[in-house]
C-alpha positions as CSV (number, residue, x, y, z in Angstrom):
1,M,56.6,135.8,86.3
2,K,58.4,139.2,87.0
3,K,62.3,139.5,87.7
4,K,62.1,140.4,91.0
5,K,59.6,137.8,92.2
6,F,62.5,135.1,90.9
7,I,65.1,136.9,93.3
8,S,62.5,136.6,96.3
9,T,61.6,133.7,95.7
10,A,65.5,132.3,95.8
11,K,66.0,134.7,99.0
12,D,62.9,132.7,100.5
13,V,64.4,129.6,99.9
14,I,67.9,129.9,101.0
15,N,66.4,131.4,103.9
16,L,64.3,127.8,104.3
17,E,67.9,126.2,104.2
18,I,69.5,128.2,106.2
19,K,66.8,127.9,109.1
20,A,67.2,123.6,108.8
21,L,70.8,123.7,109.2
22,Q,70.3,126.4,111.9
23,D,68.0,123.9,113.5
24,L,70.6,120.9,112.7
25,K,73.4,122.4,114.9
26,K,71.0,122.5,117.6
27,K,70.5,118.3,117.5
28,I,73.8,117.4,117.3
29,N,74.3,115.6,120.6
30,S,76.1,112.4,121.7
31,S,74.6,110.1,119.2
32,F,76.5,112.3,116.6
33,T,80.1,111.0,118.3
34,Q,78.9,107.2,118.9
35,A,78.1,107.8,114.6
36,V,81.7,109.2,114.5
37,K,83.3,106.7,116.1
38,S,81.8,103.8,114.5
39,I,82.2,105.0,111.3
40,A,86.1,105.6,112.3
41,N,86.1,102.1,113.7
42,C,84.8,100.2,111.1
43,Q,86.9,97.5,109.7
44,S,84.9,96.9,106.7
45,K,82.3,99.1,104.3
46,V,79.7,102.0,105.4
47,I,76.9,101.5,103.0
48,L,74.4,104.0,102.7
49,C,70.8,104.0,101.1
50,G,67.7,106.2,100.8
51,V,65.0,106.8,98.4
52,G,64.8,109.4,95.9
53,K,66.1,112.8,97.0
54,S,67.6,111.0,100.0
55,G,69.0,108.5,98.0
56,L,70.8,110.9,96.0
57,I,72.1,112.5,99.1
58,A,73.2,108.8,100.4
59,S,75.5,108.9,97.0
60,K,77.0,112.3,97.6
61,I,77.9,111.4,101.3
62,A,79.2,107.8,100.2
63,A,81.7,109.6,97.6
64,T,83.0,111.8,100.7
65,L,83.4,109.3,103.0
66,S,85.3,107.1,100.3
67,S,87.5,110.1,99.4
68,V,89.2,110.7,103.2
69,G,89.5,107.2,104.0
70,T,86.6,105.1,105.0
71,P,85.4,102.9,102.1
72,S,82.2,103.5,101.5
73,F,79.1,103.0,98.8
74,S,75.5,103.5,98.3
75,L,73.0,101.2,97.8
76,S,69.7,101.2,95.6
77,A,67.0,100.7,98.2
78,G,64.8,99.3,95.5
79,D,67.3,96.7,94.1
80,S,67.7,95.8,98.0
81,S,64.8,93.7,98.1
82,H,66.0,91.9,94.8
83,G,69.0,90.4,95.6
84,D,71.0,93.8,96.7
85,L,70.9,92.9,100.1
86,G,74.2,90.3,99.6
87,S,76.1,93.2,99.3
88,I,75.7,93.9,102.9
89,S,77.8,91.8,105.6
90,K,77.8,91.7,109.8
91,K,80.8,93.9,109.3
92,D,79.6,96.9,107.7
93,I,77.8,99.8,109.0
94,L,75.0,100.6,107.6
95,I,73.2,104.6,107.2
96,L,69.7,104.5,106.1
97,I,68.5,108.5,105.6
98,S,64.6,108.9,105.4
99,Y,62.8,112.3,106.2
100,S,59.9,110.6,108.0
101,G,61.6,107.1,108.4
102,Q,58.1,105.3,107.0
103,T,59.7,104.9,103.4
104,E,58.3,101.3,102.3
105,E,61.0,100.4,100.3
106,L,63.7,100.8,103.4
107,K,61.4,98.5,105.6
108,N,63.5,95.0,104.2
109,I,66.6,96.4,104.9
110,I,65.7,97.5,108.3
111,K,64.8,94.0,109.1
112,Y,67.7,92.6,107.5
113,A,70.0,94.9,109.8
114,N,68.0,93.7,113.2
115,R,67.9,89.9,112.3
116,N,71.5,90.2,111.2
117,K,72.8,92.7,113.7
118,I,74.7,94.6,111.4
119,L,75.1,98.4,112.7
120,L,72.2,100.9,112.1
121,I,72.6,104.5,111.9
122,G,69.7,106.4,111.1
123,I,69.7,109.9,109.9
124,V,65.6,110.7,110.1
125,S,63.4,113.8,111.2
126,K,60.3,111.5,112.9
127,K,60.9,109.8,116.4
128,D,57.7,107.9,116.0
129,S,59.1,106.1,112.3
130,I,60.1,102.7,112.1
131,L,63.8,103.7,110.9
132,Y,64.1,106.2,114.0
133,K,63.0,103.0,116.7
134,A,65.1,100.2,114.7
135,S,67.9,102.3,114.6
136,D,70.9,101.4,116.9
137,I,72.9,105.0,116.6
138,K,69.8,107.8,116.0
139,L,70.8,111.2,114.6
140,L,67.6,113.3,114.3
141,I,67.7,115.7,111.9
142,P,64.7,118.6,112.4
143,Q,61.4,119.0,110.9
144,T,61.6,121.1,108.4
145,K,59.5,123.5,106.1
146,E,59.9,122.5,102.3
147,A,60.8,125.1,99.5
148,G,57.4,125.4,97.8
149,G,55.9,123.4,100.2
150,I,56.3,120.2,98.7
151,V,59.7,119.6,97.3
152,P,62.9,118.3,99.4
153,T,65.1,121.0,99.6
154,S,65.2,122.0,103.4
155,S,65.5,118.6,104.5
156,T,68.1,117.3,101.9
157,T,70.4,119.8,102.6
158,A,70.4,119.1,106.5
159,Q,70.8,115.2,105.5
160,L,73.8,116.4,103.0
161,A,75.1,118.5,105.9
162,I,74.6,116.0,108.5
163,G,76.7,113.5,106.2
164,D,79.5,116.2,105.9
165,A,79.7,116.4,109.2
166,L,80.4,113.1,109.4
167,A,82.8,112.5,107.1
168,I,85.3,115.5,108.3
169,S,84.9,114.1,111.8
170,A,85.7,110.5,110.8
171,M,88.8,112.0,108.5
172,Q,90.1,114.0,112.1
173,Y,89.4,110.9,114.2
174,K,91.3,108.7,112.1
175,K,94.2,111.7,111.7
176,F,93.5,111.4,107.9
177,D,95.5,113.9,106.2
178,K,96.8,115.9,103.2
179,M,99.3,112.8,102.5
180,D,96.8,110.5,102.4
181,F,94.3,112.5,100.6
182,K,97.2,112.7,97.7
183,K,96.8,108.8,97.7
184,L,93.2,108.9,97.1
185,H,93.2,111.9,94.6
186,P,96.0,111.6,92.0
187,S,94.6,113.3,89.5
188,G,93.2,117.0,89.1
189,S,94.9,120.1,90.4
190,L,94.6,119.3,94.1
191,G,96.0,115.9,94.0
192,A,98.8,117.7,91.6
193,Q,99.5,120.6,94.3
194,L,99.7,117.9,96.6
195,K,102.7,115.8,94.8
196,T,105.9,115.6,96.4
197,A,109.4,115.5,95.7
198,E,109.6,111.9,95.6
199,D,107.1,111.5,93.4
200,L,108.5,113.4,90.5
201,M,112.0,113.1,91.5
202,L,114.5,110.6,89.1
203,N,115.6,108.0,90.7
204,G,118.5,105.0,90.5
205,K,120.5,104.6,87.1
206,K,118.8,108.1,86.2
207,I,120.6,110.0,89.0
208,P,123.7,111.5,87.2
209,F,126.3,110.3,89.8
210,V,130.7,110.8,89.3
211,S,132.9,110.4,91.5
212,E,135.2,113.7,92.7
213,K,138.0,112.2,91.2
214,L,136.7,111.5,87.5
215,K,138.4,113.8,84.7
216,M,136.1,116.1,83.3
217,R,136.4,114.6,80.1
218,E,134.9,111.3,81.3
219,A,132.7,113.9,83.2
220,I,131.4,115.6,80.2
221,K,130.4,112.2,78.1
222,I,128.1,111.2,81.2
223,L,126.5,114.9,81.3
224,S,125.7,114.2,78.2
225,E,124.3,110.6,78.1
226,K,122.6,111.4,81.2
227,Q,120.4,114.8,79.6
228,L,119.5,116.9,83.0
229,G,122.2,119.2,82.4
230,I,124.2,118.3,86.0
231,L,126.3,115.9,87.5
232,I,126.2,114.7,91.4
233,V,129.6,114.8,92.9
234,R,130.5,112.3,95.4
235,N,133.4,111.3,97.7
236,K,134.7,107.4,97.7
237,L,132.1,106.8,100.8
238,K,129.4,107.6,98.1
239,K,128.9,110.9,100.4
240,T,127.4,113.7,98.3
241,V,130.1,116.5,98.4
242,G,129.1,118.3,95.3
243,I,127.5,119.5,92.2
244,I,128.1,120.1,88.3
245,T,125.7,122.1,86.3
246,D,126.7,122.3,82.3
247,G,126.9,126.3,82.6
248,Q,129.3,126.1,85.3
249,I,131.8,123.9,82.0
250,R,130.6,126.5,79.6
251,R,131.5,129.1,82.1
252,F,135.0,127.5,83.2
253,N,135.6,126.4,79.8
254,Q,135.6,130.3,78.8
255,K,138.3,131.4,81.0
256,N,140.7,127.8,81.0
257,S,141.8,125.7,77.9
258,N,142.1,122.6,80.4
259,L,139.0,121.8,81.6
260,H,139.9,118.5,80.2
261,S,142.4,117.4,82.4
262,K,140.7,118.5,86.0
263,T,138.8,116.5,88.0
264,A,135.0,116.7,88.9
265,K,135.8,118.0,92.2
266,D,138.2,121.1,90.9
267,I,135.2,122.0,89.2
268,M,131.9,121.4,91.6
269,T,129.6,123.7,93.8
270,K,130.1,122.2,97.3
271,K,127.0,121.3,99.5
272,P,124.6,121.5,97.0
273,V,120.8,122.1,97.5
274,S,119.0,118.9,99.2
275,V,115.5,118.9,100.5
276,D,113.5,116.0,102.0
277,K,112.2,113.6,100.1
278,N,108.4,114.5,101.7
279,I,108.7,117.9,100.4
280,L,105.5,119.4,98.5
281,A,106.8,119.7,95.0
282,A,105.4,123.1,94.7
283,K,107.7,124.1,97.6
284,A,110.8,122.8,96.1
285,L,109.9,124.8,93.1
286,L,109.5,128.0,95.2
287,I,113.0,126.9,96.1
288,M,114.2,127.1,92.9
289,N,112.8,130.1,92.2
290,N,113.9,131.9,94.8
291,K,118.1,130.2,94.3
292,K,117.8,130.4,90.6
293,I,118.7,127.1,90.4
294,T,116.9,124.4,88.2
295,S,117.7,120.9,90.2
296,L,117.7,119.4,93.9
297,C,119.3,116.7,94.9
298,I,116.6,114.6,97.4
299,H,117.4,112.9,100.6
300,K,115.6,111.2,103.6
301,N,115.7,110.9,107.3
302,N,117.6,114.6,107.6
303,D,121.2,112.5,105.2
304,K,121.7,115.2,103.3
305,N,124.7,114.0,102.1
306,K,123.3,110.6,100.4
307,T,121.2,111.7,97.7
308,I,118.5,109.6,96.8
309,G,117.1,111.3,93.8
310,V,117.4,114.3,92.0
311,L,114.6,116.7,91.3
312,H,114.3,118.8,87.9
313,I,112.3,121.8,87.8
314,H,111.1,120.3,84.1
315,N,109.9,117.1,86.3
316,I,107.3,119.5,88.2
317,L,106.4,122.3,85.4
318,Q,105.3,119.0,82.9
319,S,103.5,117.8,86.3
320,N,101.1,121.0,86.2
321,V,102.2,121.4,90.1
322,S,103.1,125.7,90.4
């Protein structure tokens, strides 16, 4: 086959799938809204099932739903008739995907769902099918022309698209935001970019606190012990009043001979930069770069005078945040 023929075939396939999606848009109606609310309000699991290529689509939709806060898994249509129906409870929602709605392997699942009053959402293309008639919520997708005439392509594209639409709509209905998303995606570059200052900060005994009245002779010992290159200075009320960096100490020592007799209050920089614990680590890094500093104090509830943690630039860079 000539190269130009391959290109023509590729464009034909894509055009057929585009048409399937355009036709799908026209069929989105109140049943879709009903399905979204049911999925979002589900107090148990959402179980998806299909046969063949539709089964693969079911697995992908289940993964997408789970990733945005709706516990879901896909069920093997073949195994369901050999014991796996036991994994479906009455509080679950069952989504069956089938182009024809007549697939033999789905019939036992449909009967089980109807018999046990399990909410059944059918994603199907034919109104005269068993699946369409048996579904509590009917999501009709267009009857399409498949690429090559026989291979499930346009139909599975439509199935995938409506699954994505259900997942994103349910996510928005539940007000599932980027911070919720971060909890379910702790690894990878996306998870790294969603880390907050609280995720990476040092807290508790790792914070290099010193009293403002402490002599620098003792303060330097704490600086060496904590190995952060900074000291957080507090007053008698445990309020943060300043910060001392190892750079400040070196510069003071170069010009003065009485460093050890000074107190932390004499050396410190007042009002250190402090950010809320929920700030994204990427934004904290930007603040550090702009202010040419390597550490930030961390507070919560707008109380900048109460330091609950320290975020060092190394903590951010080691977490692949950029």
